[in-house]
PyMOL CGO cylinders between C-alpha atoms (Angstrom):
from pymol import cmd
from pymol.cgo import CYLINDER

trace = [
    CYLINDER, 196.69, -20.95, 146.98, 199.07, -17.99, 147.41, 0.3, 1, 1, 1, 1, 1, 1,
    CYLINDER, 199.07, -17.99, 147.41, 201.59, -20.19, 149.18, 0.3, 1, 1, 1, 1, 1, 1,
    CYLINDER, 201.59, -20.19, 149.18, 201.70, -22.66, 146.31, 0.3, 1, 1, 1, 1, 1, 1,
    CYLINDER, 201.70, -22.66, 146.31, 202.17, -19.84, 143.77, 0.3, 1, 1, 1, 1, 1, 1,
    CYLINDER, 202.17, -19.84, 143.77, 205.05, -18.43, 145.82, 0.3, 1, 1, 1, 1, 1, 1,
    CYLINDER, 205.05, -18.43, 145.82, 206.69, -21.86, 146.06, 0.3, 1, 1, 1, 1, 1, 1,
    CYLINDER, 206.69, -21.86, 146.06, 206.36, -22.51, 142.32, 0.3, 1, 1, 1, 1, 1, 1,
    CYLINDER, 206.36, -22.51, 142.32, 207.78, -19.07, 141.55, 0.3, 1, 1, 1, 1, 1, 1,
    CYLINDER, 207.78, -19.07, 141.55, 210.74, -19.63, 143.89, 0.3, 1, 1, 1, 1, 1, 1,
    CYLINDER, 210.74, -19.63, 143.89, 211.49, -23.01, 142.33, 0.3, 1, 1, 1, 1, 1, 1,
    CYLINDER, 211.49, -23.01, 142.33, 211.30, -21.50, 138.84, 0.3, 1, 1, 1, 1, 1, 1,
    CYLINDER, 211.30, -21.50, 138.84, 213.87, -18.84, 139.76, 0.3, 1, 1, 1, 1, 1, 1,
    CYLINDER, 213.87, -18.84, 139.76, 216.51, -21.29, 141.04, 0.3, 1, 1, 1, 1, 1, 1,
    CYLINDER, 216.51, -21.29, 141.04, 217.84, -22.32, 137.57, 0.3, 1, 1, 1, 1, 1, 1,
    CYLINDER, 217.84, -22.32, 137.57, 217.99, -18.66, 136.50, 0.3, 1, 1, 1, 1, 1, 1,
    CYLINDER, 217.99, -18.66, 136.50, 220.12, -17.79, 139.52, 0.3, 1, 1, 1, 1, 1, 1,
    CYLINDER, 220.12, -17.79, 139.52, 222.44, -20.72, 138.84, 0.3, 1, 1, 1, 1, 1, 1,
    CYLINDER, 222.44, -20.72, 138.84, 222.78, -19.69, 135.20, 0.3, 1, 1, 1, 1, 1, 1,
    CYLINDER, 222.78, -19.69, 135.20, 223.79, -16.13, 136.11, 0.3, 1, 1, 1, 1, 1, 1,
    CYLINDER, 223.79, -16.13, 136.11, 226.44, -17.44, 138.51, 0.3, 1, 1, 1, 1, 1, 1,
    CYLINDER, 226.44, -17.44, 138.51, 227.87, -19.60, 135.72, 0.3, 1, 1, 1, 1, 1, 1,
    CYLINDER, 227.87, -19.60, 135.72, 227.80, -16.66, 133.32, 0.3, 1, 1, 1, 1, 1, 1,
    CYLINDER, 227.80, -16.66, 133.32, 229.70, -14.50, 135.80, 0.3, 1, 1, 1, 1, 1, 1,
    CYLINDER, 229.70, -14.50, 135.80, 232.39, -17.17, 136.19, 0.3, 1, 1, 1, 1, 1, 1,
    CYLINDER, 232.39, -17.17, 136.19, 232.75, -17.41, 132.42, 0.3, 1, 1, 1, 1, 1, 1,
    CYLINDER, 232.75, -17.41, 132.42, 232.90, -13.61, 132.12, 0.3, 1, 1, 1, 1, 1, 1,
    CYLINDER, 232.90, -13.61, 132.12, 235.78, -13.41, 134.58, 0.3, 1, 1, 1, 1, 1, 1,
    CYLINDER, 235.78, -13.41, 134.58, 237.85, -15.71, 132.36, 0.3, 1, 1, 1, 1, 1, 1,
    CYLINDER, 237.85, -15.71, 132.36, 237.12, -13.79, 129.15, 0.3, 1, 1, 1, 1, 1, 1,
    CYLINDER, 237.12, -13.79, 129.15, 240.31, -11.97, 128.07, 0.3, 1, 1, 1, 1, 1, 1,
    CYLINDER, 240.31, -11.97, 128.07, 238.25, -9.50, 125.99, 0.3, 1, 1, 1, 1, 1, 1,
    CYLINDER, 238.25, -9.50, 125.99, 236.14, -8.16, 128.86, 0.3, 1, 1, 1, 1, 1, 1,
    CYLINDER, 236.14, -8.16, 128.86, 236.71, -4.50, 129.63, 0.3, 1, 1, 1, 1, 1, 1,
    CYLINDER, 236.71, -4.50, 129.63, 238.01, -3.53, 133.07, 0.3, 1, 1, 1, 1, 1, 1,
    CYLINDER, 238.01, -3.53, 133.07, 238.07, 0.09, 134.23, 0.3, 1, 1, 1, 1, 1, 1,
    CYLINDER, 238.07, 0.09, 134.23, 240.23, 1.37, 137.08, 0.3, 1, 1, 1, 1, 1, 1,
    CYLINDER, 240.23, 1.37, 137.08, 240.55, 4.76, 138.69, 0.3, 1, 1, 1, 1, 1, 1,
    CYLINDER, 240.55, 4.76, 138.69, 244.18, 5.87, 138.80, 0.3, 1, 1, 1, 1, 1, 1,
    CYLINDER, 244.18, 5.87, 138.80, 245.54, 8.88, 140.69, 0.3, 1, 1, 1, 1, 1, 1,
    CYLINDER, 245.54, 8.88, 140.69, 246.77, 11.86, 138.69, 0.3, 1, 1, 1, 1, 1, 1,
    CYLINDER, 246.77, 11.86, 138.69, 250.42, 12.69, 139.37, 0.3, 1, 1, 1, 1, 1, 1,
    CYLINDER, 250.42, 12.69, 139.37, 250.71, 16.06, 141.11, 0.3, 1, 1, 1, 1, 1, 1,
    CYLINDER, 250.71, 16.06, 141.11, 247.23, 16.02, 142.59, 0.3, 1, 1, 1, 1, 1, 1,
    CYLINDER, 247.23, 16.02, 142.59, 245.97, 14.59, 145.85, 0.3, 1, 1, 1, 1, 1, 1,
    CYLINDER, 245.97, 14.59, 145.85, 242.34, 14.36, 144.81, 0.3, 1, 1, 1, 1, 1, 1,
    CYLINDER, 242.34, 14.36, 144.81, 242.11, 14.01, 141.04, 0.3, 1, 1, 1, 1, 1, 1,
    CYLINDER, 242.11, 14.01, 141.04, 241.77, 10.58, 139.44, 0.3, 1, 1, 1, 1, 1, 1,
    CYLINDER, 241.77, 10.58, 139.44, 241.43, 9.42, 135.88, 0.3, 1, 1, 1, 1, 1, 1,
    CYLINDER, 241.43, 9.42, 135.88, 239.48, 6.43, 134.63, 0.3, 1, 1, 1, 1, 1, 1,
    CYLINDER, 239.48, 6.43, 134.63, 241.51, 3.97, 132.54, 0.3, 1, 1, 1, 1, 1, 1,
    CYLINDER, 241.51, 3.97, 132.54, 239.71, 1.19, 130.68, 0.3, 1, 1, 1, 1, 1, 1,
    CYLINDER, 239.71, 1.19, 130.68, 241.43, -1.74, 128.95, 0.3, 1, 1, 1, 1, 1, 1,
    CYLINDER, 241.43, -1.74, 128.95, 240.68, -5.37, 128.23, 0.3, 1, 1, 1, 1, 1, 1,
    CYLINDER, 240.68, -5.37, 128.23, 241.79, -8.04, 130.68, 0.3, 1, 1, 1, 1, 1, 1,
    CYLINDER, 241.79, -8.04, 130.68, 244.50, -9.15, 128.24, 0.3, 1, 1, 1, 1, 1, 1,
    CYLINDER, 244.50, -9.15, 128.24, 245.81, -5.57, 127.93, 0.3, 1, 1, 1, 1, 1, 1,
    CYLINDER, 245.81, -5.57, 127.93, 245.92, -5.19, 131.73, 0.3, 1, 1, 1, 1, 1, 1,
    CYLINDER, 245.92, -5.19, 131.73, 247.87, -8.45, 131.99, 0.3, 1, 1, 1, 1, 1, 1,
    CYLINDER, 247.87, -8.45, 131.99, 250.35, -7.33, 129.31, 0.3, 1, 1, 1, 1, 1, 1,
    CYLINDER, 250.35, -7.33, 129.31, 250.80, -3.98, 131.07, 0.3, 1, 1, 1, 1, 1, 1,
    CYLINDER, 250.80, -3.98, 131.07, 251.51, -5.69, 134.40, 0.3, 1, 1, 1, 1, 1, 1,
    CYLINDER, 251.51, -5.69, 134.40, 254.09, -7.92, 132.70, 0.3, 1, 1, 1, 1, 1, 1,
    CYLINDER, 254.09, -7.92, 132.70, 255.79, -4.94, 131.02, 0.3, 1, 1, 1, 1, 1, 1,
    CYLINDER, 255.79, -4.94, 131.02, 255.86, -3.02, 134.32, 0.3, 1, 1, 1, 1, 1, 1,
    CYLINDER, 255.86, -3.02, 134.32, 257.35, -6.01, 136.15, 0.3, 1, 1, 1, 1, 1, 1,
    CYLINDER, 257.35, -6.01, 136.15, 260.04, -6.46, 133.48, 0.3, 1, 1, 1, 1, 1, 1,
    CYLINDER, 260.04, -6.46, 133.48, 260.95, -2.77, 133.60, 0.3, 1, 1, 1, 1, 1, 1,
    CYLINDER, 260.95, -2.77, 133.60, 261.32, -2.89, 137.39, 0.3, 1, 1, 1, 1, 1, 1,
    CYLINDER, 261.32, -2.89, 137.39, 263.45, -6.03, 137.26, 0.3, 1, 1, 1, 1, 1, 1,
    CYLINDER, 263.45, -6.03, 137.26, 265.64, -4.53, 134.53, 0.3, 1, 1, 1, 1, 1, 1,
    CYLINDER, 265.64, -4.53, 134.53, 266.17, -1.39, 136.62, 0.3, 1, 1, 1, 1, 1, 1,
    CYLINDER, 266.17, -1.39, 136.62, 267.05, -3.43, 139.70, 0.3, 1, 1, 1, 1, 1, 1,
    CYLINDER, 267.05, -3.43, 139.70, 269.53, -5.58, 137.80, 0.3, 1, 1, 1, 1, 1, 1,
    CYLINDER, 269.53, -5.58, 137.80, 271.22, -2.59, 136.16, 0.3, 1, 1, 1, 1, 1, 1,
    CYLINDER, 271.22, -2.59, 136.16, 271.45, -0.70, 139.43, 0.3, 1, 1, 1, 1, 1, 1,
    CYLINDER, 271.45, -0.70, 139.43, 273.02, -3.56, 141.34, 0.3, 1, 1, 1, 1, 1, 1,
    CYLINDER, 273.02, -3.56, 141.34, 275.55, -4.32, 138.61, 0.3, 1, 1, 1, 1, 1, 1,
    CYLINDER, 275.55, -4.32, 138.61, 274.67, -8.03, 138.58, 0.3, 1, 1, 1, 1, 1, 1,
    CYLINDER, 274.67, -8.03, 138.58, 274.27, -8.07, 134.79, 0.3, 1, 1, 1, 1, 1, 1,
    CYLINDER, 274.27, -8.07, 134.79, 277.06, -10.54, 133.99, 0.3, 1, 1, 1, 1, 1, 1,
    CYLINDER, 277.06, -10.54, 133.99, 279.62, -9.38, 136.58, 0.3, 1, 1, 1, 1, 1, 1,
]
cmd.load_cgo(trace, "trace")
C-alpha cells in the first residue's frame, strides 16, 4: 500500500517539475526581470556594492560601455577618417 502511494505521488509531481523548468526558461527571456550583481568599490580591495537593474538595462549598459571603448580606441589610433 505504501509503495503504491509513493508511486502515485511521484507521478503527480512530474508535471509540476516540468512546469517549473518551463517557467524558468521563460523568466530568463523576460527583459523586465531584475538582475543584481556585486561590483567592486574603486579604492578598496574588499568592499563591494550591490547593483540591481533589469535585463534590458544591463544590456543597454553593456552596449554603451562597448561603444565608449570602441570610440576611445578609434580616437587614440587616429583612424577616424585619416
